[in-house]
VEXMIBA-941913 format. One record per residue (C-alpha): residue in one letter; residue number from 1; x, y, z; chain. Coordinates in nm, 3 decimals. Each point is the difference from the previous one (the first is absolute). Layout:
N
dodren	rotor	x	y	z	figu
a	NUM	X	Y	Z	A $
...
***
This chain:
621
dodren	rotor	x	y	z	figu
m	1	-0.034	5.511	1.857	A $
r	2	-0.143	-0.166	-0.311	A $
n	3	-0.054	-0.378	0.060	A $
t	4	-0.012	-0.137	-0.432	A $
y	5	0.143	-0.243	-0.220	A $
p	6	0.164	0.048	-0.326	A $
v	7	-0.308	-0.049	-0.274	A $
w	8	0.216	-0.298	-0.104	A $
v	9	-0.008	-0.165	0.288	A $
y	10	-0.364	0.066	0.029	A $
a	11	-0.019	-0.203	-0.369	A $
l	12	0.243	-0.270	0.164	A $
i	13	-0.273	-0.106	0.254	A $
a	14	-0.340	0.042	-0.245	A $
l	15	0.225	-0.258	-0.229	A $
a	16	0.081	-0.247	0.283	A $
i	17	-0.371	0.024	0.110	A $
v	18	-0.148	-0.042	-0.370	A $
t	19	0.249	-0.307	-0.074	A $
g	20	-0.040	-0.182	0.372	A $
g	21	-0.367	0.014	-0.031	A $
l	22	0.011	-0.100	-0.395	A $
y	23	0.192	-0.294	0.055	A $
a	24	-0.086	-0.122	0.334	A $
l	25	-0.438	0.034	-0.166	A $
p	26	0.052	-0.380	-0.179	A $
n	27	-0.053	-0.141	0.365	A $
i	28	-0.345	0.085	0.025	A $
f	29	-0.074	-0.207	-0.308	A $
p	30	-0.133	-0.352	0.111	A $
e	31	0.176	-0.293	-0.216	A $
d	32	-0.206	-0.262	-0.210	A $
p	33	-0.006	-0.378	0.044	A $
a	34	0.153	-0.110	-0.329	A $
v	35	0.125	-0.317	-0.188	A $
q	36	0.350	0.040	-0.196	A $
v	37	0.078	-0.167	-0.317	A $
a	38	0.261	-0.033	-0.187	A $
n	39	0.183	-0.231	-0.257	A $
s	40	0.291	-0.176	0.206	A $
r	41	0.275	0.059	-0.269	A $
t	42	-0.110	0.362	-0.148	A $
g	43	-0.192	0.143	0.260	A $
v	44	-0.259	0.087	-0.313	A $
v	45	-0.322	-0.157	-0.042	A $
d	46	-0.139	-0.020	-0.383	A $
e	47	-0.313	0.127	-0.143	A $
n	48	-0.136	-0.386	0.008	A $
i	49	0.065	-0.058	0.312	A $
a	50	-0.181	0.301	0.123	A $
s	51	-0.277	-0.080	-0.175	A $
i	52	0.001	-0.316	0.184	A $
i	53	0.034	0.210	0.330	A $
d	54	-0.273	0.169	-0.042	A $
v	55	-0.261	-0.278	-0.132	A $
i	56	0.062	-0.250	0.314	A $
l	57	-0.021	0.318	0.218	A $
g	58	-0.324	0.102	-0.161	A $
a	59	-0.164	-0.386	-0.011	A $
q	60	0.099	-0.004	0.404	A $
g	61	-0.176	0.329	0.046	A $
l	62	0.350	0.125	0.105	A $
t	63	0.071	0.285	-0.215	A $
p	64	0.237	0.271	0.164	A $
h	65	-0.129	0.360	0.009	A $
r	66	0.334	0.124	-0.147	A $
i	67	0.303	-0.186	-0.189	A $
e	68	0.361	0.161	-0.023	A $
e	69	0.226	-0.152	-0.226	A $
p	70	0.359	0.142	0.168	A $
d	71	0.288	-0.114	-0.227	A $
g	72	-0.216	-0.191	-0.202	A $
q	73	-0.129	-0.254	0.294	A $
k	74	-0.354	-0.027	0.127	A $
l	75	-0.110	0.185	0.283	A $
l	76	-0.337	-0.066	0.173	A $
r	77	-0.151	0.216	0.230	A $
f	78	-0.343	-0.165	0.221	A $
d	79	-0.183	0.169	0.214	A $
s	80	0.021	-0.279	0.312	A $
a	81	0.257	-0.223	0.095	A $
e	82	-0.210	-0.289	-0.016	A $
r	83	-0.081	0.065	-0.418	A $
q	84	0.379	0.041	-0.041	A $
l	85	0.053	-0.303	0.159	A $
r	86	-0.218	-0.201	-0.172	A $
a	87	0.150	0.126	-0.354	A $
a	88	0.294	-0.067	0.097	A $
d	89	-0.110	-0.384	0.017	A $
v	90	-0.199	0.014	-0.327	A $
l	91	0.262	0.169	-0.176	A $
r	92	0.307	-0.262	0.166	A $
g	93	-0.177	-0.291	-0.144	A $
a	94	-0.087	0.132	-0.361	A $
l	95	0.335	0.104	-0.093	A $
d	96	0.286	-0.152	-0.083	A $
d	97	0.340	-0.046	0.187	A $
d	98	0.145	0.263	-0.232	A $
h	99	-0.190	0.286	0.193	A $
v	100	0.007	0.116	0.379	A $
v	101	-0.275	0.033	0.220	A $
a	102	0.059	0.201	0.312	A $
l	103	-0.172	0.224	0.280	A $
s	104	0.045	0.327	0.001	A $
l	105	-0.150	0.406	0.242	A $
a	106	0.036	0.206	-0.294	A $
p	107	0.017	0.399	0.087	A $
a	108	-0.289	0.201	-0.094	A $
t	109	0.206	0.312	-0.102	A $
p	110	-0.133	0.251	-0.227	A $
e	111	0.215	-0.011	-0.320	A $
w	112	0.074	0.359	0.004	A $
l	113	0.136	-0.100	0.334	A $
r	114	0.240	-0.263	-0.128	A $
a	115	0.118	0.243	-0.295	A $
i	116	0.191	0.163	0.285	A $
n	117	0.125	-0.333	0.162	A $
g	118	-0.267	0.013	0.301	A $
r	119	-0.045	-0.270	0.143	A $
p	120	-0.106	-0.099	0.373	A $
m	121	0.264	-0.119	0.243	A $
s	122	0.066	-0.395	0.063	A $
l	123	-0.155	-0.102	0.295	A $
g	124	0.114	-0.331	0.216	A $
l	125	-0.195	-0.294	0.031	A $
d	126	-0.082	0.091	0.368	A $
l	127	-0.218	0.308	-0.242	A $
r	128	-0.120	-0.126	-0.249	A $
g	129	0.105	-0.306	-0.087	A $
g	130	0.134	-0.157	-0.331	A $
v	131	0.048	-0.331	-0.215	A $
h	132	0.081	-0.300	0.198	A $
f	133	0.172	-0.314	-0.133	A $
l	134	0.019	-0.348	0.187	A $
m	135	0.239	-0.154	-0.220	A $
e	136	0.087	-0.386	-0.001	A $
v	137	0.366	-0.141	-0.030	A $
d	138	0.051	-0.331	-0.236	A $
l	139	0.215	-0.135	0.189	A $
n	140	0.010	-0.361	-0.159	A $
a	141	0.156	0.221	-0.281	A $
v	142	0.320	0.063	0.231	A $
i	143	0.057	-0.376	-0.066	A $
g	144	-0.012	0.089	-0.438	A $
t	145	0.234	0.282	0.111	A $
a	146	0.270	-0.214	0.170	A $
m	147	-0.034	-0.294	-0.207	A $
e	148	0.088	0.263	-0.315	A $
r	149	0.327	0.169	0.179	A $
y	150	0.123	-0.336	0.090	A $
t	151	-0.022	-0.172	-0.364	A $
n	152	0.157	0.301	-0.155	A $
e	153	0.295	-0.002	0.306	A $
f	154	0.055	-0.373	-0.005	A $
r	155	0.040	0.010	-0.399	A $
g	156	0.300	0.254	0.051	A $
r	157	0.131	-0.101	0.333	A $
l	158	0.025	-0.367	-0.086	A $
r	159	0.133	0.049	-0.323	A $
e	160	0.292	0.249	0.157	A $
e	161	0.046	-0.272	0.219	A $
r	162	0.083	-0.275	-0.301	A $
l	163	-0.321	-0.205	0.189	A $
a	164	-0.114	-0.217	-0.285	A $
f	165	-0.376	-0.045	-0.069	A $
d	166	-0.286	-0.023	-0.278	A $
e	167	-0.251	0.257	0.101	A $
i	168	-0.192	0.178	0.241	A $
e	169	-0.421	-0.032	0.024	A $
r	170	-0.174	0.227	0.195	A $
g	171	-0.341	-0.109	0.123	A $
a	172	-0.260	0.237	0.220	A $
r	173	0.171	-0.086	0.306	A $
d	174	0.314	-0.144	-0.069	A $
l	175	0.298	-0.038	-0.215	A $
m	176	0.090	-0.314	-0.188	A $
i	177	0.355	-0.064	-0.035	A $
r	178	0.163	-0.293	-0.292	A $
f	179	0.277	-0.171	-0.037	A $
a	180	0.191	-0.296	-0.226	A $
s	181	0.129	-0.188	0.292	A $
e	182	-0.030	0.024	0.412	A $
q	183	0.386	0.043	0.036	A $
d	184	-0.154	0.346	-0.181	A $
r	185	-0.206	0.053	0.251	A $
a	186	0.157	-0.068	0.284	A $
q	187	0.264	0.241	-0.037	A $
a	188	-0.263	0.306	-0.102	A $
l	189	-0.194	-0.117	0.312	A $
t	190	0.312	0.040	0.206	A $
w	191	0.048	0.352	-0.122	A $
l	192	-0.341	0.085	-0.016	A $
r	193	-0.099	-0.100	0.415	A $
r	194	0.337	0.205	0.065	A $
n	195	-0.110	0.361	-0.141	A $
y	196	-0.409	-0.094	0.056	A $
r	197	0.002	-0.082	0.344	A $
g	198	-0.319	0.110	0.190	A $
e	199	-0.143	0.119	-0.342	A $
l	200	-0.070	-0.266	-0.161	A $
n	201	-0.055	-0.384	0.040	A $
f	202	0.155	-0.293	-0.253	A $
v	203	-0.165	-0.330	-0.119	A $
e	204	0.139	-0.284	-0.219	A $
r	205	-0.202	-0.134	-0.262	A $
g	206	0.096	-0.339	-0.213	A $
l	207	0.295	-0.172	-0.075	A $
g	208	0.279	0.009	-0.297	A $
a	209	-0.108	0.207	-0.303	A $
d	210	-0.322	0.116	0.124	A $
s	211	0.136	0.142	0.283	A $
s	212	-0.127	0.288	0.186	A $
l	213	-0.022	0.222	0.241	A $
e	214	-0.326	0.193	0.147	A $
v	215	0.050	0.311	0.160	A $
t	216	-0.275	0.188	0.248	A $
l	217	0.020	0.263	0.196	A $
d	218	0.018	-0.013	0.355	A $
a	219	-0.276	0.052	0.246	A $
e	220	0.150	0.283	0.204	A $
h	221	0.206	0.170	-0.301	A $
l	222	-0.381	0.004	-0.154	A $
t	223	-0.106	0.174	0.282	A $
e	224	0.282	0.263	-0.018	A $
l	225	-0.083	0.005	-0.381	A $
r	226	-0.339	0.100	0.074	A $
r	227	0.020	0.289	0.315	A $
l	228	0.285	0.142	-0.260	A $
a	229	-0.237	-0.008	-0.309	A $
l	230	-0.276	0.144	0.269	A $
q	231	0.243	0.272	0.141	A $
q	232	0.135	0.094	-0.339	A $
n	233	-0.381	0.026	-0.183	A $
i	234	-0.055	0.251	0.292	A $
s	235	0.296	0.211	-0.050	A $
t	236	-0.054	0.019	-0.394	A $
l	237	-0.370	0.093	0.048	A $
r	238	0.164	0.271	0.248	A $
k	239	0.173	0.132	-0.294	A $
r	240	-0.266	-0.026	-0.271	A $
v	241	-0.246	0.209	0.233	A $
d	242	0.272	0.246	0.051	A $
e	243	0.071	0.004	-0.358	A $
l	244	-0.355	0.067	-0.052	A $
g	245	0.013	0.287	0.202	A $
v	246	-0.223	-0.127	0.299	A $
a	247	0.055	0.232	0.380	A $
e	248	-0.028	-0.277	0.219	A $
p	249	-0.126	-0.249	-0.054	A $
i	250	-0.032	-0.289	0.173	A $
i	251	0.174	-0.398	-0.077	A $
a	252	-0.031	-0.195	0.203	A $
q	253	0.016	-0.422	0.053	A $
q	254	-0.307	-0.142	0.095	A $
g	255	0.060	-0.415	0.081	A $
e	256	0.204	-0.229	-0.183	A $
s	257	-0.044	0.050	-0.311	A $
r	258	-0.223	0.335	-0.069	A $
i	259	0.139	0.365	0.034	A $
v	260	-0.273	0.331	0.048	A $
v	261	0.049	0.353	-0.250	A $
q	262	-0.181	0.251	0.060	A $
l	263	0.058	0.329	-0.209	A $
p	264	-0.172	0.296	0.161	A $
g	265	-0.120	0.318	-0.278	A $
v	266	0.107	-0.306	-0.301	A $
q	267	-0.155	0.210	-0.353	A $
d	268	0.163	-0.265	-0.261	A $
t	269	-0.127	-0.313	0.203	A $
a	270	0.023	-0.143	-0.317	A $
r	271	0.368	0.031	-0.010	A $
a	272	0.054	-0.068	0.280	A $
k	273	-0.153	-0.333	-0.007	A $
e	274	0.175	-0.094	-0.267	A $
i	275	0.341	0.090	0.082	A $
l	276	-0.055	-0.206	0.387	A $
g	277	-0.133	-0.322	-0.137	A $
a	278	0.292	0.025	-0.341	A $
t	279	0.314	-0.262	0.023	A $
a	280	0.131	0.151	-0.261	A $
t	281	0.457	-0.092	-0.122	A $
l	282	0.228	0.026	-0.276	A $
e	283	0.161	-0.297	-0.195	A $
f	284	0.303	0.055	-0.269	A $
r	285	0.034	-0.296	-0.221	A $
m	286	0.193	-0.051	-0.344	A $
v	287	-0.198	-0.063	-0.290	A $
a	288	0.019	-0.343	-0.143	A $
e	289	0.087	0.105	-0.334	A $
g	290	-0.026	-0.200	-0.340	A $
e	291	-0.264	-0.202	0.179	A $
d	292	-0.390	-0.052	-0.159	A $
a	293	-0.194	0.188	0.283	A $
p	294	-0.324	-0.037	-0.201	A $
a	295	0.079	-0.391	-0.036	A $
a	296	-0.004	-0.054	0.370	A $
a	297	-0.275	0.266	0.069	A $
a	298	-0.247	-0.249	-0.254	A $
s	299	0.182	-0.299	0.144	A $
g	300	-0.013	0.115	0.368	A $
r	301	0.326	-0.111	0.049	A $
a	302	0.353	0.170	0.029	A $
p	303	0.343	-0.145	-0.145	A $
a	304	0.201	-0.127	0.302	A $
g	305	0.160	0.276	0.204	A $
t	306	-0.244	0.270	-0.086	A $
r	307	-0.363	0.166	0.098	A $
l	308	-0.247	0.123	-0.189	A $
y	309	-0.191	0.351	0.074	A $
y	310	-0.144	0.233	-0.210	A $
e	311	0.021	0.330	-0.029	A $
r	312	-0.252	0.255	0.078	A $
d	313	-0.150	0.035	-0.388	A $
g	314	-0.045	-0.374	0.060	A $
a	315	0.303	-0.107	-0.205	A $
p	316	0.169	-0.316	0.133	A $
v	317	0.365	-0.004	0.101	A $
l	318	0.245	-0.238	0.117	A $
l	319	0.197	0.092	0.284	A $
q	320	0.305	-0.174	0.169	A $
r	321	-0.041	-0.176	0.368	A $
r	322	0.276	0.123	0.148	A $
v	323	-0.094	0.354	0.159	A $
m	324	0.273	0.242	-0.044	A $
l	325	-0.128	0.274	0.239	A $
t	326	-0.278	0.007	0.241	A $
g	327	-0.195	0.243	0.159	A $
d	328	0.189	0.005	0.382	A $
y	329	0.278	0.138	-0.121	A $
i	330	-0.149	0.351	-0.023	A $
t	331	0.015	0.280	0.203	A $
g	332	-0.180	0.288	-0.198	A $
a	333	-0.222	0.080	-0.298	A $
s	334	-0.196	0.293	-0.103	A $
s	335	-0.210	0.095	-0.264	A $
g	336	0.008	0.202	-0.275	A $
i	337	-0.002	0.059	-0.381	A $
a	338	0.309	-0.193	-0.216	A $
q	339	0.216	0.274	-0.293	A $
d	340	0.028	-0.323	-0.221	A $
t	341	-0.341	-0.073	-0.066	A $
g	342	-0.164	0.277	0.199	A $
g	343	-0.270	-0.234	0.181	A $
p	344	-0.004	-0.112	0.382	A $
a	345	0.276	-0.151	0.160	A $
v	346	0.114	-0.108	0.306	A $
f	347	0.346	0.061	0.119	A $
i	348	0.182	-0.249	0.197	A $
n	349	0.254	0.018	0.237	A $
l	350	0.189	-0.339	0.160	A $
d	351	0.231	-0.074	0.289	A $
g	352	0.332	-0.029	-0.018	A $
q	353	-0.046	-0.471	-0.006	A $
g	354	-0.263	0.107	-0.275	A $
a	355	0.171	0.215	-0.209	A $
r	356	0.337	-0.222	-0.028	A $
i	357	-0.280	-0.339	-0.098	A $
f	358	-0.138	0.235	-0.285	A $
s	359	0.356	0.124	-0.109	A $
r	360	0.086	-0.286	-0.012	A $
v	361	-0.254	-0.204	-0.184	A $
t	362	-0.063	0.270	-0.256	A $
a	363	0.338	0.045	-0.125	A $
e	364	0.034	-0.359	-0.062	A $
n	365	-0.366	0.064	-0.162	A $
v	366	0.111	0.305	-0.261	A $
g	367	-0.166	0.001	-0.325	A $
r	368	-0.290	-0.282	0.113	A $
l	369	-0.350	0.085	0.125	A $
m	370	-0.113	0.024	0.332	A $
a	371	-0.340	0.009	0.180	A $
t	372	-0.174	0.199	0.288	A $
v	373	-0.271	-0.253	0.155	A $
f	374	-0.259	0.191	0.222	A $
i	375	-0.129	-0.268	0.187	A $
e	376	-0.352	0.082	0.283	A $
t	377	-0.173	-0.162	0.183	A $
r	378	-0.320	0.093	0.138	A $
t	379	-0.258	-0.155	0.267	A $
e	380	-0.311	0.064	0.041	A $
t	381	-0.283	-0.157	0.201	A $
t	382	-0.353	-0.044	-0.145	A $
e	383	-0.311	-0.149	0.187	A $
e	384	-0.162	-0.300	-0.228	A $
d	385	-0.295	-0.223	0.161	A $
g	386	0.013	0.219	0.335	A $
e	387	0.350	-0.126	0.069	A $
l	388	0.306	0.224	-0.071	A $
v	389	0.230	-0.134	-0.288	A $
r	390	0.356	0.132	-0.037	A $
r	391	0.167	-0.002	-0.392	A $
t	392	0.376	0.097	-0.053	A $
s	393	0.087	0.072	-0.312	A $
r	394	0.349	0.069	-0.107	A $
s	395	0.063	0.208	-0.373	A $
e	396	0.346	-0.039	-0.169	A $
e	397	0.088	0.197	-0.289	A $
v	398	0.244	0.148	-0.185	A $
i	399	-0.018	0.429	0.014	A $
n	400	0.321	0.041	-0.192	A $
i	401	0.246	-0.168	-0.263	A $
a	402	0.301	0.168	-0.068	A $
r	403	0.397	-0.010	-0.151	A $
i	404	0.259	0.005	0.230	A $
n	405	0.235	0.271	-0.141	A $
e	406	0.268	0.026	0.308	A $
p	407	-0.007	-0.162	0.311	A $
l	408	-0.213	0.161	0.225	A $
g	409	0.053	0.109	0.356	A $
r	410	-0.202	0.121	0.343	A $
r	411	-0.231	0.221	-0.200	A $
f	412	-0.168	-0.083	-0.334	A $
q	413	-0.316	0.039	-0.113	A $
i	414	-0.342	-0.211	-0.164	A $
t	415	-0.278	0.083	-0.167	A $
g	416	-0.292	-0.141	-0.212	A $
l	417	-0.225	0.098	0.249	A $
e	418	-0.354	0.108	-0.041	A $
s	419	-0.089	0.322	0.173	A $
t	420	0.181	0.214	0.223	A $
r	421	-0.231	-0.125	0.280	A $
e	422	0.139	-0.352	-0.012	A $
a	423	0.338	0.140	-0.009	A $
h	424	-0.025	0.196	0.325	A $
n	425	-0.185	-0.334	0.147	A $
l	426	0.305	-0.215	-0.106	A $
a	427	0.226	0.253	0.160	A $
l	428	-0.180	0.019	0.301	A $
l	429	-0.035	-0.390	0.055	A $
l	430	0.380	-0.008	-0.110	A $
r	431	0.070	0.262	0.312	A $
a	432	-0.165	-0.167	0.214	A $
g	433	0.117	-0.346	-0.033	A $
a	434	-0.211	-0.268	-0.094	A $
l	435	-0.210	-0.230	0.302	A $
a	436	0.121	-0.279	0.096	A $
a	437	-0.334	-0.193	-0.037	A $
p	438	-0.332	0.088	-0.200	A $
m	439	-0.226	0.193	0.175	A $
s	440	-0.376	0.004	-0.079	A $
i	441	-0.274	0.264	0.121	A $
v	442	-0.246	-0.228	0.233	A $
e	443	-0.183	0.333	0.120	A $
e	444	-0.053	0.311	-0.108	A $
r	445	-0.212	0.290	0.128	A $
t	446	0.010	0.328	0.083	A $
v	447	0.026	0.085	0.391	A $
g	448	-0.177	0.248	0.251	A $
p	449	0.158	0.218	0.198	A $
s	450	0.161	-0.273	0.271	A $
l	451	-0.051	0.214	0.345	A $
g	452	-0.369	-0.030	-0.134	A $
q	453	-0.184	0.278	-0.123	A $
e	454	-0.206	0.080	0.315	A $
n	455	0.360	0.022	0.162	A $
i	456	0.144	0.259	-0.260	A $
d	457	-0.364	0.198	-0.009	A $
r	458	0.000	0.014	0.345	A $
g	459	0.381	0.145	0.047	A $
m	460	-0.065	0.258	-0.311	A $
q	461	-0.351	0.121	0.223	A $
s	462	0.245	0.068	0.262	A $
v	463	0.242	0.211	-0.194	A $
i	464	-0.230	0.186	-0.118	A $
i	465	-0.135	0.026	0.340	A $
g	466	0.270	0.141	0.136	A $
f	467	0.114	0.202	-0.332	A $
i	468	-0.325	0.200	0.105	A $
a	469	0.023	0.037	0.354	A $
v	470	0.389	0.135	-0.063	A $
m	471	-0.161	0.250	-0.251	A $
l	472	-0.252	0.120	0.270	A $
f	473	0.245	0.069	0.253	A $
m	474	0.192	0.203	-0.221	A $
v	475	-0.321	0.165	-0.137	A $
l	476	-0.110	0.086	0.381	A $
y	477	0.364	0.042	0.073	A $
y	478	0.160	0.216	-0.243	A $
r	479	-0.337	0.106	-0.179	A $
v	480	0.139	0.135	-0.313	A $
f	481	0.358	-0.062	-0.006	A $
g	482	-0.153	-0.368	0.101	A $
l	483	-0.215	-0.025	-0.327	A $
i	484	0.349	0.056	-0.216	A $
a	485	0.156	-0.207	0.196	A $
n	486	-0.307	-0.279	-0.065	A $
f	487	0.066	0.065	-0.366	A $
a	488	0.358	-0.061	0.006	A $
l	489	-0.121	-0.305	0.235	A $
a	490	-0.165	-0.125	-0.347	A $
l	491	0.206	0.116	-0.248	A $
n	492	0.288	-0.264	0.221	A $
l	493	-0.243	-0.250	-0.057	A $
v	494	-0.068	0.057	-0.405	A $
f	495	0.368	0.081	-0.071	A $
i	496	0.140	-0.363	0.173	A $
v	497	-0.316	-0.150	-0.197	A $
s	498	0.107	0.096	-0.323	A $
i	499	0.395	-0.041	0.087	A $
l	500	-0.082	-0.362	0.074	A $
s	501	-0.236	-0.035	-0.360	A $
m	502	0.330	0.166	-0.208	A $
l	503	0.256	-0.195	0.137	A $
q	504	-0.263	-0.330	0.029	A $
a	505	0.113	-0.071	0.320	A $
t	506	-0.187	-0.286	0.200	A $
l	507	-0.200	0.124	0.264	A $
t	508	-0.069	-0.233	0.311	A $
l	509	-0.233	0.018	0.310	A $
p	510	0.374	0.137	0.215	A $
g	511	0.058	0.247	-0.309	A $
i	512	-0.365	0.096	0.160	A $
a	513	0.168	0.035	0.318	A $
g	514	0.300	0.195	-0.117	A $
i	515	-0.283	0.251	-0.125	A $
v	516	-0.179	0.051	0.277	A $
l	517	0.370	0.032	0.182	A $
v	518	-0.024	0.284	-0.272	A $
v	519	-0.270	0.195	0.059	A $
g	520	0.130	0.033	0.415	A $
i	521	0.346	0.102	-0.172	A $
a	522	-0.170	0.290	-0.205	A $
v	523	-0.255	0.130	0.279	A $
d	524	0.321	0.026	0.188	A $
a	525	0.165	0.250	-0.213	A $
n	526	-0.309	0.185	0.000	A $
v	527	-0.008	0.041	0.378	A $
l	528	0.315	0.034	0.009	A $
i	529	-0.015	0.304	-0.263	A $
f	530	-0.309	0.148	0.184	A $
e	531	0.078	-0.019	0.345	A $
r	532	0.375	0.160	-0.085	A $
i	533	-0.246	0.289	-0.156	A $
r	534	-0.194	0.003	0.303	A $
e	535	0.292	0.020	0.203	A $
e	536	0.140	0.311	-0.207	A $
l	537	-0.390	0.222	0.028	A $
r	538	0.069	-0.075	0.391	A $
n	539	0.312	0.170	-0.067	A $
g	540	-0.145	0.272	-0.076	A $
m	541	0.077	-0.019	-0.379	A $
s	542	-0.166	0.146	-0.316	A $
p	543	-0.248	-0.291	-0.193	A $
k	544	0.173	0.035	-0.276	A $
a	545	0.374	-0.038	0.207	A $
a	546	-0.172	-0.294	0.133	A $
i	547	-0.105	-0.141	-0.224	A $
s	548	0.403	-0.019	-0.200	A $
g	549	0.149	-0.077	0.294	A $
g	550	-0.233	-0.306	0.134	A $
y	551	0.081	-0.159	-0.306	A $
e	552	0.365	0.073	-0.037	A $
r	553	0.105	-0.100	0.391	A $
a	554	-0.235	-0.292	-0.024	A $
f	555	0.166	-0.104	-0.328	A $
s	556	0.323	-0.212	0.128	A $
t	557	-0.164	-0.138	0.290	A $
i	558	-0.270	-0.152	-0.268	A $
a	559	0.290	-0.099	-0.187	A $
d	560	0.201	-0.164	0.204	A $
a	561	-0.296	-0.159	0.076	A $
n	562	-0.103	-0.135	-0.278	A $
v	563	0.367	-0.109	-0.111	A $
t	564	0.063	-0.190	0.274	A $
t	565	-0.365	-0.236	-0.068	A $
l	566	0.093	0.025	-0.365	A $
i	567	0.383	-0.168	0.115	A $
a	568	-0.156	-0.254	0.183	A $
a	569	-0.245	-0.112	-0.340	A $
v	570	0.260	-0.039	-0.204	A $
v	571	0.169	-0.233	0.285	A $
l	572	-0.280	-0.203	0.009	A $
f	573	-0.041	-0.001	-0.372	A $
l	574	0.326	-0.133	-0.062	A $
f	575	-0.031	-0.223	0.241	A $
g	576	-0.325	-0.148	0.010	A $
t	577	-0.205	-0.194	-0.195	A $
g	578	-0.362	-0.009	-0.140	A $
p	579	-0.241	0.149	0.163	A $
i	580	0.283	0.154	0.224	A $
k	581	0.134	0.202	-0.306	A $
g	582	-0.406	0.095	-0.142	A $
f	583	0.003	0.199	0.352	A $
a	584	0.357	0.165	-0.084	A $
i	585	-0.120	0.123	-0.325	A $
t	586	-0.287	0.148	0.134	A $
l	587	0.138	0.131	0.238	A $
s	588	0.308	0.158	-0.210	A $
i	589	-0.228	0.168	-0.221	A $
g	590	-0.212	0.117	0.244	A $
v	591	0.263	0.181	0.187	A $
v	592	0.123	0.193	-0.302	A $
v	593	-0.353	0.066	-0.111	A $
s	594	-0.078	0.150	0.351	A $
m	595	0.333	0.225	0.011	A $
f	596	-0.143	0.163	-0.356	A $
t	597	-0.397	0.031	0.082	A $
a	598	-0.005	0.092	0.427	A $
i	599	0.308	0.245	-0.094	A $
v	600	-0.025	0.160	-0.377	A $
v	601	-0.337	-0.068	-0.075	A $
t	602	-0.170	0.117	0.296	A $
r	603	0.262	0.345	0.029	A $
a	604	-0.164	0.045	-0.354	A $
i	605	-0.353	0.004	0.109	A $
v	606	0.078	0.160	0.272	A $
n	607	0.184	0.282	-0.167	A $
l	608	-0.319	0.051	-0.278	A $
t	609	-0.215	0.062	0.336	A $
y	610	0.224	0.200	0.174	A $
g	611	0.356	0.116	-0.208	A $
r	612	-0.201	0.274	-0.190	A $
q	613	-0.199	0.130	0.291	A $
r	614	0.153	0.390	0.093	A $
r	615	-0.109	-0.048	0.341	A $
i	616	-0.060	-0.280	0.225	A $
t	617	-0.174	0.029	0.342	A $
r	618	-0.071	-0.349	0.078	A $
l	619	0.075	-0.404	-0.153	A $
a	620	-0.237	-0.228	0.098	A $
i	621	0.242	-0.237	0.138	A $
***
């Protein structure tokens, strides 16, 4: 009897071992503390800014040991976290608001490994840390947002109810509705109190032709709006983080107005920072054709019923005050290339109500010009004279003007964007939804393992000691076959690490527990095989027949045990969350890999050792 595999099986095993070792290799290289600099709109850092960065850091004695330019950005690698933090503070103070400076942990994987897409596996916050953001929600802005909504709502609904009013003026925290007479005010007040009970407070001001109505938010309603705004911001942040592809993030409320965001293993932190803090939306307005925009820009006063905006090239344009459609009706957005212009574009999908509104207003304005207004709000916290000062900036610019050739419906596209990166970011923000209130990053840092580096080191030491103990036992008890099992056991860990690296799955501390369990499962499979071989030898079978019989008859037992374990792992993955899923993933991968190493690989080595010998008198088992 000859115990041997076909040549192609040995070649397949060799290929698997080489591939596994190759893709596990990136994990032995350490990470560098780094600072990432990117243009907030295009992502590309031009040569002037690059030279400024070099001069500023050189003057402070913070020259990085390596500079890279991924996708036109600047990635500055430093020797220590202390130099990284100092360099980030210096650059934030020196660069303008158009550039994002963010902390990063950059992998030191060699170029030849990156060329074949070899990357270290993602580690959770409990193992490697990541980027930590503490974000302050500007809850006072909720009042302004609510007042803006009520202003637009009152204008439409009062006209629909045929209730006369002169004008509505919006203040920072209230509204003032002006009437021509006290009778008009009384009629409007009766209707408003009936429809907005519990939401708004109304106070009558003035008499006769100076009659007015002051509208403020009810205290309980304002508290509820602030609570909902905070919850919506948390929900929106989760969607944006999902779009970024970050595994197992932590997004949680802290106190009454702050949100903690922890992103394990984030590489492009500049983009993460840019996406998390941005408040972006779109408005569609008709162009006030026939009006003199340059004259309005020169005088600083727009004609009645219009507002002055600027295009990206600085050209002034007058738009009607009435908003045709806002970004609230957008249900989907994707970036791509416009077929007519060949430039970057964002393809917009509207919900049913938005589609009806947009179809109606565009049908009424066929042949006229429509403008797309991009509105972005950014809030940053800087240190001035030892105190933290929060500044909010709001930019409104016209990114596209197009003539309406036909009524537009549920799906359409907007162009006029500067780069594919900007189109991608805008589509991401529109998909994830707008923030209910602006946020500022009040604290940013890289965080270490949440369970403490010392505890993790001790945990790893215990794993290594246990692994060595198992290997010694296998060698002492099964001799040559024990050495073969130990090789398969080590290969099992290499395969798990390489698969996690290729899938970019996140390894957490519960995941390590899954790997430790897999080590036991893998050894258990070899113990079953080896004991079966010894039993066959005791029954008087020849060594070659015992080897063949041991592997074949132990297979069903091993398969049953591993399939039941795999079923349990799948159930954990389907119904578990967070760390439980991490445990289930490593356990599932480990079970499948252990079947391969404990049965196929060890059988191949045993075949090479004993299969080609014509006569074997005894086995070292």
